[in-house]
C-alpha positions in Angstrom: 34.8 55.2 202.0 37.8 54.1 200.3 40.3 57.1 199.1 39.6 56.4 195.3 35.8 56.9 196.0 37.0 60.4 198.1 38.8 61.5 195.1 36.2 61.0 192.6 33.2 62.3 195.0 35.5 65.2 195.3 36.6 65.6 191.6 33.0 65.6 190.6 32.2 68.3 192.8 34.9 70.5 191.9 34.1 70.1 187.9 30.0 70.8 188.9 30.9 73.8 190.4 33.7 75.4 187.9 30.8 75.0 185.5 28.5 76.5 187.9 31.4 79.5 187.9 31.7 80.0 184.7 28.0 79.3 183.8 27.2 82.3 186.6 29.8 84.6 186.5 29.7 85.4 182.7 25.4 84.7 183.1 23.3 83.8 180.0 21.8 86.9 179.2 18.1 87.1 179.0 18.3 89.5 176.1 20.1 86.4 174.4 17.4 83.7 175.2 14.7 86.8 174.4 16.1 86.3 170.9 15.3 83.3 170.6 11.6 83.7 172.2 11.1 86.3 169.3 13.1 84.0 166.2 10.3 81.2 167.4 7.4 84.3 167.0 8.1 85.2 163.4 7.4 83.9 160.2 10.0 86.9 158.9 13.8 86.0 160.0 15.0 89.4 159.3 12.2 91.0 161.6 13.5 89.0 164.1 17.1 89.7 163.6 15.9 93.3 163.5 13.6 92.6 167.1 16.9 91.0 168.8 20.1 93.9 167.5 17.0 96.6 168.7 16.9 94.6 172.6 20.5 93.3 172.9 21.7 97.7 171.9 22.3 98.9 175.2 23.5 95.5 177.1 26.1 94.3 174.3 29.8 95.9 175.4 31.1 94.0 171.8 32.5 96.5 169.3 30.7 94.2 166.8 27.6 91.9 168.0 26.3 89.5 165.9 23.5 86.9 165.9 23.9 84.1 163.1 20.1 82.5 162.7 20.5 78.7 161.1 17.1 78.1 159.5 17.5 73.8 159.6 15.8 71.1 158.4 13.7 68.9 160.9 16.9 66.7 161.0 18.9 69.4 161.6 20.5 70.0 158.4 21.1 73.6 157.1 18.8 75.1 154.7 20.3 78.8 155.6 22.4 80.7 157.2 21.2 84.6 158.2 23.1 86.8 159.8 22.7 89.8 161.6 25.5 92.2 162.6 25.6 95.7 164.7 28.6 97.3 164.9 28.8 100.7 167.8 29.6 103.3 167.1 30.8 104.7 170.9 33.1 107.4 169.4 30.1 108.7 166.9 32.6 108.6 164.0 32.0 109.6 160.6 32.4 106.2 159.4 33.4 102.7 159.9 35.5 100.5 159.0 34.0 96.5 159.2 34.8 93.3 157.3 32.9 90.5 156.7 32.1 87.4 154.2 28.3 88.0 154.2 27.0 88.1 150.7 23.2 90.6 150.1 24.0 92.8 152.3 21.7 94.8 153.5 20.8 98.2 156.0 18.3 96.9 158.5 17.7 99.8 160.5 18.7 103.2 158.6 19.6 104.1 154.9 23.8 104.2 155.9 25.6 102.8 153.0 29.2 101.2 152.3 31.8 101.3 149.6 34.6 99.0 149.6 38.4 100.2 149.9 41.4 98.9 148.3 41.9 96.0 150.8 38.8 95.0 150.9 37.5 96.5 153.4 33.8 97.6 154.0 33.8 102.0 155.1 30.6 102.6 156.6 28.8 106.4 155.8 28.1 106.2 159.5 27.3 109.4 160.2 28.2 109.0 164.2 25.6 106.2 164.1 25.3 102.3 164.7 24.7 100.2 162.3 22.5 97.7 162.3 23.1 95.2 158.7 22.0 91.2 158.1 22.6 89.1 154.7 23.5 85.6 154.0 26.0 83.4 153.9 27.0 79.7 153.0 30.6 78.7 155.6 30.5 75.6 157.7 29.3 76.1 161.5 31.3 76.2 164.6 29.2 73.5 166.1 26.6 71.1 163.7 23.1 70.1 165.3 21.8 66.6 164.3 18.7 65.3 165.7 17.4 61.9 165.0 14.0 60.1 165.7 13.0 57.2 166.6 9.8 55.6 167.1 9.6 52.3 169.1 12.9 51.7 169.6 13.1 52.1 165.4 15.4 54.8 163.2 12.6 56.6 161.2 12.8 59.9 159.4 10.9 63.0 160.6 8.5 62.8 157.4 7.5 59.3 158.8 6.7 59.9 162.2 4.0 62.3 161.2 1.2 61.6 162.3 2.3 58.5 164.1 1.7 57.5 167.5 4.0 55.1 170.1 7.1 55.9 171.8 8.9 58.5 170.3 12.6 59.3 171.2 14.2 62.3 169.9 18.0 62.6 170.5 20.3 66.5 169.8 23.8 65.5 168.6 25.7 68.6 169.0 29.7 68.6 167.3 32.2 71.2 168.1 34.3 71.6 164.3 36.1 75.3 165.9 39.3 74.2 168.4 43.0 75.8 168.5 45.8 73.4 169.2 47.7 75.5 172.5 50.6 74.2 174.3 49.9 73.1 177.8 52.4 71.8 180.0 55.4 72.0 177.5 52.7 69.5 175.0 50.6 71.0 172.2 47.2 70.1 172.9 43.1 70.1 170.9 41.3 72.6 172.6 37.6 73.1 171.4 35.7 76.5 171.2 33.6 76.2 174.5 30.1 76.0 173.3 26.9 76.5 175.7 24.2 74.7 174.0 20.7 75.4 174.9 17.8 73.2 172.8 13.9 74.5 173.8 10.5 73.1 172.3 6.8 73.0 173.1 5.5 69.9 173.7 1.1 70.2 173.4 -0.5 67.3 176.1 -2.5 66.4 174.1 -0.2 64.0 171.8 2.9 63.6 174.0 2.8 62.1 178.2 5.3 60.8 180.0 7.7 63.0 178.9 11.5 62.2 180.1 14.2 64.2 179.2 18.7 63.5 179.5 20.1 66.6 180.4 17.6 69.2 180.8 14.6 70.3 182.4 11.3 69.8 181.9 7.9 72.8 183.2 4.4 71.6 182.5 1.9 73.8 183.0 -0.6 71.6 182.5 -1.7 72.5 178.7 2.0 72.0 177.4 5.4 71.0 178.4 8.2 72.5 177.8 11.1 71.1 177.7 14.6 73.0 178.1 17.7 70.6 177.3 21.6 71.9 178.0 24.8 69.9 176.3 28.5 71.8 176.1 30.2 70.2 173.3 34.0 69.6 173.1 34.3 70.6 177.5 34.9 67.0 178.4 38.2 66.5 176.2 38.9 70.2 176.9 39.3 69.8 180.7 40.5 66.1 180.3 38.1 64.4 182.4 37.5 61.1 182.5 33.8 60.0 181.4 34.2 57.5 184.6 34.2 60.3 187.1 31.6 62.6 185.6 30.3 62.6 182.2 29.8 66.0 181.0 26.6 66.7 178.9 27.4 66.5 175.3 23.6 65.6 174.0 20.0 66.1 174.9 17.4 63.2 174.7 13.7 63.4 174.8 11.5 60.7 174.8 7.5 60.3 175.4 4.4 58.3 174.4 3.4 60.0 171.2 -0.4 60.3 169.6 -0.6 61.6 166.3 3.1 63.0 166.2 3.3 66.6 164.9 6.0 69.1 166.5 6.5 72.7 166.1 10.2 74.5 165.6 13.1 73.3 168.2 14.8 76.7 168.6 18.7 76.4 169.8 20.8 79.1 171.5 24.9 78.4 171.3 26.9 81.2 173.0 30.7 80.6 173.8 29.7 84.5 175.9 29.4 82.2 179.3 33.9 81.8 178.9 34.9 84.9 177.8 33.4 87.0 181.5 35.8 84.1 183.9 38.2 85.4 186.1 40.7 82.6 187.0 43.7 84.7 189.2 42.6 83.1 191.6 43.9 79.4 191.0 46.7 80.9 191.5 46.0 79.8 195.5 45.1 76.3 194.7 48.7 75.9 193.4 50.4 76.6 196.4 48.3 74.7 198.6 49.0 72.2 196.4 53.0 72.5 197.2 52.6 72.6 200.3 50.3 69.6 200.5 53.1 67.7 198.4 55.9 68.9 201.2 53.7 67.7 203.9 53.2 64.0 202.7 57.0 63.9 202.2 57.6 65.0 205.5 54.8 62.6 206.6 56.7 60.0 204.9 59.8 60.5 206.7 58.1 59.9 210.3 56.5 57.1 208.9 59.6 55.4 207.9 61.7 57.0 211.1 59.2 55.2 213.0 59.1 51.6 211.3 62.8 51.6 212.4 62.4 52.7 216.1 60.1 49.6 216.2 62.9 47.5 214.0 65.4 48.6 216.5 63.4 47.8 220.0 62.8 44.5 218.5 66.8 44.0 217.7 67.6 45.2 221.1 64.7 42.8 223.0 66.2 39.8 220.5 70.6 40.2 221.6 71.2 42.0 224.8 74.4 42.0 224.1 73.8 44.8 221.6 72.0 46.4 223.9 73.8 49.4 223.9 74.6 50.2 220.3 71.0 49.4 220.0 70.4 51.9 222.2 72.5 54.3 220.3 70.4 54.0 217.2 67.1 54.2 218.9 67.9 57.5 220.2 69.4 59.0 217.0 66.1 57.5 215.2 63.5 59.1 217.8 65.7 62.7 217.0 64.8 62.0 213.1 61.3 61.5 214.3 60.4 64.4 216.7 62.3 66.9 213.4 59.8 65.3 211.1 57.3 66.0 213.6 58.2 69.2 213.9 58.7 69.4 210.8 54.8 68.8 209.7 53.8 70.9 212.2 55.4 73.8 210.4 54.8 73.3 207.2 50.8 72.0 208.6 50.2 76.3 209.7 51.3 77.3 206.7 48.9 75.2 204.9 46.3 76.6 207.7 47.5 80.4 206.9 45.8 80.4 203.6 42.6 78.8 205.1 41.0 82.8 205.6 42.0 83.5 202.3 40.8 80.6 200.9 37.8 81.3 202.7 37.8 84.8 201.6 38.2 84.3 198.3 35.4 81.6 197.9 32.6 83.7 200.0 33.9 87.1 197.1 33.1 84.9 194.1 29.9 84.0 196.1 28.9 87.7 196.4 30.2 88.5 192.6 27.7 86.2 191.4 25.0 87.0 193.4 26.3 91.0 192.4 25.7 88.9 188.7 22.7 87.8 189.7 20.8 91.0 190.6 22.1 92.9 188.2 20.6 90.7 185.7 17.7 91.5 187.3 17.5 95.1 187.8 18.9 95.8 184.5 15.6 94.5 183.1 14.5 97.3 185.5 13.1 95.2 188.1 14.0 96.2 192.1 14.8 93.6 194.3 16.5 93.4 198.3 20.3 92.9 197.9 21.1 89.3 197.9 22.6 87.1 200.2 24.4 84.0 200.9 21.3 83.1 203.2 18.3 85.4 201.4 18.8 84.6 197.4 16.3 81.7 197.3 13.8 83.5 199.4 14.1 86.9 197.5 14.6 85.4 193.9 11.2 83.0 194.2 9.4 85.9 195.9 9.8 87.9 192.7 7.7 84.4 190.8 5.2 84.5 194.2 4.9 86.8 196.2 5.6 90.1 193.8 5.5 92.9 196.2 3.5 95.7 195.1 6.2 97.6 193.4 7.8 94.6 192.1 4.0 94.6 190.7 4.2 97.3 188.5 7.7 96.9 187.4 6.4 93.6 186.1 3.4 94.5 184.7 5.6 97.6 182.7 7.8 95.3 181.3 5.1 93.1 179.8 3.1 95.9 178.8 6.2 97.4 176.9 7.1 94.1 175.3 3.4 93.5 173.8 3.8 97.3 172.7 6.4 96.2 170.9 5.0 93.0 169.4 1.6 95.2 168.3 3.7 97.6 166.0 5.6 95.0 164.7 2.3 93.5 163.3 1.7 96.6 162.0 -1.6 97.5 164.5 -2.2 100.8 165.4 -1.5 102.5 168.7 -5.1 103.6 169.4 -5.8 100.2 169.3 -3.4 98.6 171.4 -5.7 98.5 174.9 -8.3 97.2 173.1 -6.3 94.5 171.5 -4.3 93.5 174.8 -8.0 93.5 176.4 -9.3 91.0 173.5 -6.0 89.4 174.0 -7.1 88.6 178.1 -10.6 87.6 176.7 -9.3 84.8 173.8 -6.5 83.7 176.9 -9.0 83.3 179.6 -10.5 80.1 177.9 -7.4 78.9 177.4 -5.5 79.9 173.7 -2.2 80.8 173.6 -0.9 84.3 172.9 0.0 83.3 169.3 -3.5 82.1 168.8 -5.0 84.8 170.5 -3.4 87.3 168.4 -4.3 85.7 165.6 -7.9 85.4 165.8 -7.6 89.3 167.5 -5.7 90.6 163.8 -8.7 89.2 161.7 -11.0 91.0 163.2 -8.8 93.7 162.8 -8.6 93.3 159.9 -12.6 92.8 158.9 -13.2 96.2 161.2 -10.8 98.4 159.1 -12.3 96.6 156.2 -16.0 97.5 157.3 -14.8 100.8 158.5 -13.4 102.0 155.3 -16.3 100.5 152.9 -19.2 102.6 155.3 -17.7 105.6 154.8 -16.9 105.5 151.2 -19.1 106.9 148.9 -20.8 104.6 145.9 -19.4 104.5 142.6 -22.2 105.8 140.5 -21.2 103.8 137.3 -21.0 100.7 139.0 -23.9 101.5 141.0 -25.6 101.5 137.6 -24.3 98.4 136.1 -24.7 96.6 139.1 -28.4 97.4 139.2 -29.3 96.8 135.5 -27.5 92.9 136.4 -29.7 92.5 139.8 -32.3 94.6 140.0 -31.6 94.6 144.0 -31.1 98.8 145.0 -29.7 97.6 148.7 -26.7 95.1 146.6 -26.1 97.3 143.7 -25.2 100.5 146.3 -23.0 97.9 148.3 -21.1 96.9 145.5 -20.6 100.2 144.3 -19.7 101.8 148.1 -16.9 98.4 148.1 -16.0 99.3 144.5 -14.7 103.0 145.5 -12.7 101.4 149.0 -10.5 99.3 147.1 -9.9 101.2 144.4 -8.8 104.0 147.3 -6.8 101.3 148.8 -5.1 99.7 145.7 -5.3 102.2 143.1 -7.1 101.9 139.9 -10.7 102.4 138.7 -13.7 101.4 140.9 -15.3 99.7 137.9 -11.7 97.7 137.7 -12.9 96.0 141.5 -16.8 95.0 140.7 -16.3 91.1 140.5 -14.4 91.0 143.6 -16.6 93.8 145.5 -19.6 91.4 144.7 -18.0 88.2 145.9 -17.7 90.2 149.1 -20.5 91.3 150.0 -21.7 88.2 151.1 -19.0 88.3 154.2 -19.6 92.4 155.1 -22.0 91.6 157.7 -20.0 89.3 159.4 -16.9 92.4 159.1 -18.9 94.9 160.1 -20.0 92.5 163.5 -16.6 92.6 163.7 -16.1 96.3 163.7 -18.5 96.9 166.5 -16.4 93.7 168.8 -13.5 96.4 168.3 -15.5 99.1 169.1 -16.4 97.5 172.6 -13.2 96.1 173.0 -12.2 99.9 172.7 -14.8 101.4 175.3 -14.3 98.2 177.8 -10.0 98.6 177.9 -10.8 102.3 179.4 -12.8 100.5 182.2 -11.5 99.8 185.4 -12.3 96.5 185.1 -10.9 96.4 181.7 -7.3 97.7 183.4 -7.3 95.7 186.0 -8.4 92.3 183.5 -4.8 93.5 181.2 -2.7 94.3 184.4 -3.6 91.3 185.3 -2.4 89.7 182.3 0.8 91.6 182.5 1.7 89.9 185.2 1.5 86.4 184.1 3.2 86.8 180.8 5.7 88.9 182.4 6.6 85.9 185.6 6.5 83.6 182.8 9.4 84.9 180.5 10.9 85.4 183.7 10.2 81.7 185.5 13.0 79.4 183.8 16.0 81.9 183.7 15.1 83.0 187.8 14.7 79.6 188.2 17.7 78.1 186.6 19.9 81.1 188.3 19.0 79.9 191.7 19.8 76.2 191.0 23.4 77.3 190.1 24.0 79.7 193.3 22.8 76.3 195.1 25.1 74.2 193.5 28.2 76.7 194.5 26.4 77.2 197.9 27.3 73.6 198.4 31.0 74.1 197.0 31.4 77.0 199.8 30.0 75.0 202.6 32.6 72.3 201.5 35.2 74.5 201.3 34.5 75.8 204.9 34.6 71.9 206.4 37.5 71.8 204.3 39.7 74.7 206.3 38.1 73.8 209.7 39.7 69.7 209.4 42.7 71.4 208.2 43.0 72.9 211.5 42.1 70.2 213.4 45.0 68.1 212.0 47.1 70.9 212.4 46.4 71.4 216.1 46.8 68.0 216.1 50.3 67.3 214.5 51.5 70.8 217.4 50.6 68.4 219.9 52.7 65.6 217.9 55.5 67.8 218.1 55.3 68.1 222.0 55.4 64.1 222.5 58.1 62.6 220.2 60.5 65.5 221.1 59.7 64.9 224.7 60.2 61.4 223.4 63.5 62.0 221.8 65.0 63.6 225.3 63.8 60.7 227.1 66.0 58.8 224.1 69.3 60.7 225.1 68.2 60.2 228.5 68.1 56.5 227.9 71.6 56.5 226.3 73.0 57.7 229.1 71.6 55.2 231.2 71.5 51.6 228.6 73.5 50.2 231.0 70.2 50.0 233.2 67.4 49.5 230.5 67.4 46.1 229.3 64.3 45.0 231.4 62.6 47.5 230.0 63.2 47.4 225.9 60.4 44.6 225.6 58.0 47.7 227.4 59.6 50.1 224.8 59.2 48.1 222.1 55.3 47.4 222.0 55.1 51.5 223.2 56.6 52.4 219.8 54.8 49.9 217.8 51.6 52.1 219.2 53.5 54.8 217.5 54.1 53.6 214.3 50.4 52.3 213.5 49.1 55.7 215.0 51.6 57.4 212.3 50.7 54.7 209.6 46.8 55.4 210.6 47.1 59.6 210.8 48.9 59.4 207.3 45.9 56.7 205.5 43.4 58.9 206.9 44.2 62.0 207.3 47.1 63.3 205.4 46.9 60.8 202.5 43.6 61.4 201.6 44.3 65.5 201.5 47.1 64.6 199.3 45.2 62.5 197.2 42.8 65.2 197.0 45.2 67.9 196.2 47.6 65.9 194.0 44.6 64.8 191.4 43.2 66.4 188.5 42.6 70.0 189.9 45.9 71.5 188.6 45.6 69.9 185.1 42.1 70.8 185.1 42.8 74.4 185.8 45.4 74.9 183.2 43.0 73.3 180.8 40.4 75.2 182.0 42.6 78.5 181.5 43.8 77.5 177.6 39.9 76.6 177.1 38.8 80.6 178.7 41.9 81.7 176.2 40.4 80.1 173.4 36.8 80.8 173.9 38.3 84.7 173.6 39.7 84.4 170.4 36.5 83.2 168.5 34.4 86.7 168.4 32.7 86.7 164.7 31.5 84.0 162.3 31.3 86.1 159.8 34.3 88.3 159.1 35.8 91.3 161.9 38.3 93.7 161.0 41.5 93.4 162.5 41.8 95.1 166.1 37.7 95.2 166.7 36.4 93.3 169.8 33.3 90.9 168.6 30.8 89.2 170.3 28.1 86.5 168.5 25.9 83.9 169.5 23.9 81.6 167.2 20.3 80.3 166.6 18.9 77.2 165.5 15.6 77.0 164.0 14.8 73.3 163.2 11.5 73.2 160.5 8.3 71.7 162.7 6.9 68.1 161.5 2.9 68.4 160.5 0.2 65.4 159.5 
């Protein structure tokens, strides 16, 4: 394998490790991804905003935590931007100052209000509480999302694509518009704010098959296929990486064979928080090692140059015996240079070897930090796991999905149960029906319905049950009863209509006689609603049985594992990438040790050779006969030194003198620029912030 191929292979691994380290060190919070899921589950974006704010309140460290919801058309063009802000009142202050460009600001969790001071700052009457508010804004986004479609290779609009069949391609392109100019190695350089883009969608297998994704992953459960894509727009330019060496994803492309094309909303999360927690303090050791390699290559060049001159001198001695004495003197001088060069090379190799322990220990420390970060993400959700180590992390994490312990099952069930309770509360379901609804949810999902489909059916049952119970308990309005009896001559119908009117008046207000027409229209469906009331009562009773409780627990366990699966599989993949780098570094330091050991022996031999040349110099008159043999030996030494240089020292130098230094400087600048970007809608001076963007594209329906 050539030096260029070795350099390219090493560079690709280094880039992959740098990106994997960034992702693992910061961690894409499961809470952020949960916000995307909730936004997709809600028709009312405000509800998703409020829910996301509540879930992140225990985790966010920033003074101002901001979530930007971008509601877009099916092609990615923006229709509306809604921003949710949470200002953390860590000091329980009576008032909080904030700056915001939002319009139509409203407090979504409390009654606190604000006034404007003389410089336009918002002053919230916090009364020691955190502030949660939202509003709208008309402003260019830091990252534009574009979604293009083709059918059988030809561009097509979303509207035209609905209901069509054929080979369909969806391409998500992301344009990074947010940047700063910074100085790197004396040059003014444009650095984009680094955003990681995670795009997801669910495809119905009845409409899509042979699904493929570029820069992403596919998960198929038999009925549906989840597609998750990943991109880092602008990072290729930030790090100055040649695309021939490695191309960092900047788009996501999905292709499939479609039948009667329909597409539900797609969701994209954009965040720079991945880069904000990165610590590059260890990068200086790479610069130190690079300096040592420079000295090593200089010494090796001197050594090879000396051996070449030695061979030339011996050739001259052989061809010109009359100048034998003069040649021996020259040869002795060159042998001294060779010895000095060998000693110098050995000294610098020892210095390089002295860094081996630091490099290995540092890499192990980073690995343990990544393991601790992943462990913290899992345990922060209330799930106990064994301590993650380099040798067991894959078995421990996968075991949570494949064979959880009894304690872990209990914790997973509790998490899903709490999430379901929250969702039921958001849908206005009374608490006394929670267990009954979970039982009905289990029944319907057991027949193949999705959670959303099941909840729609259950909501209908609950609505009917409440209506039927209210009507059956109501007293018939006498005036309505008399009027309807006079009109129809049917006492049963008259009583039923009169009771419905009484119930509607109690719920909506007004007089019972105002609802006669509406009540008469409802009579035919009252029997069905009464049956649904009976179903609800049956579910209430069944849910309290041992069988019902076991079924609900099984449902909660399945939902919890399905929710955690994507993030856990991603964590294992990222840890695997760093594991490869860690093992490669250990192999590298071992090779340096071997070269150092060999150079020590070489230094000893060249020193002995130099001493021999001094003896030859003192006995030059007796040497002409041995010049030819000496010349042949010097040629072997020269070839050996060149081979050592080409196969050992230069390969190491090519790696260390390649793109590493520039890449580290650019990566450091990228992290710094990321930390500067803390808010989209505005932030008070001196206040720290954190912001993420959630893009939702419109669905495509026939």
